[in-house]
N, C-alpha and C positions, 0 to 999 in steps of 0.2 A: 192801826194807829200810825199816823205819819211819823217819819223819822226826822228829827231836827238836829242840827249840830249842837253838840254839848260843849261846855266850857273846857272839858278835859278831852276834847276831840282828837282826831288823828294827828294833829300837830304836836301832841305830847309824845308821840312815838318818835324814836330816832330815825325811822325810815319814812321819808316824805313821799307824797304822791309822785313827785318828779322823779325820785330815785326808782320807784317801782315802775313808772312809765318807761324809763330808759331801759331797765331790765326786760320789760315786756317787748319793747321795740327791737331789742337785740336778740330775742329768742326766736325760735322757729315755730312757736306755738301761739295760739290766741289766749292761752291761760298759762300762768306761771304759778308755782307753789313755793312759798317763802315762809321763813320763820320771822315773825314780827314780835320780838320779845315784849311781854306785858300787854299785848293788844287785847282789848275786850271787844265784844260784839258791837257795842256802841261806837267805839273808835273805828272799827271796820266799816260800819255804816256811814260814818262821817267822811270817809274817803270819797263818797259821792259828791260832796260839796267842795272838794279840792280842785285844783287846776293841774293836770287834767282830771276829770272825774273818773274814778275807778270803782268797779264792783269788787268788793273784798268779802269773802266768806270763809269760815273755817271748814276744812275738809277733815272730817273725823277719821277717815281711813288712813290718810297720810299724816295726820296730826300737824298739818301746816295750813297756812292761809292761801286760798286760791284767789288769784288776782287776774282780772281781765278789764278791758275798757268798758265803761258803763255805756249802756244804750241811752239815746235821748229820752226814751220813755221812763227808764229808771231814774234819771236825773229829774225829770218833770214830776214824777211821783214823789220823790224825796223832798222836792221843794214845795209841793202842795200841802 
């Protein structure tokens, strides 16, 4: 089932895609692990629709959100 932005999307989080992108750019890794308080799976998926688009998923081992730049294919799939 395609993911579409929700009315309570990533923008409701206090951490914006721009904030995460800056952290990612300043890291020496292609993936960063962050705590996004109150973030849901739907809000994480909504980061694909932000500028810049980010792939955010929960890492159960670290109990943090894994963040990386979204691929063009991921963005296209989310928009379809």
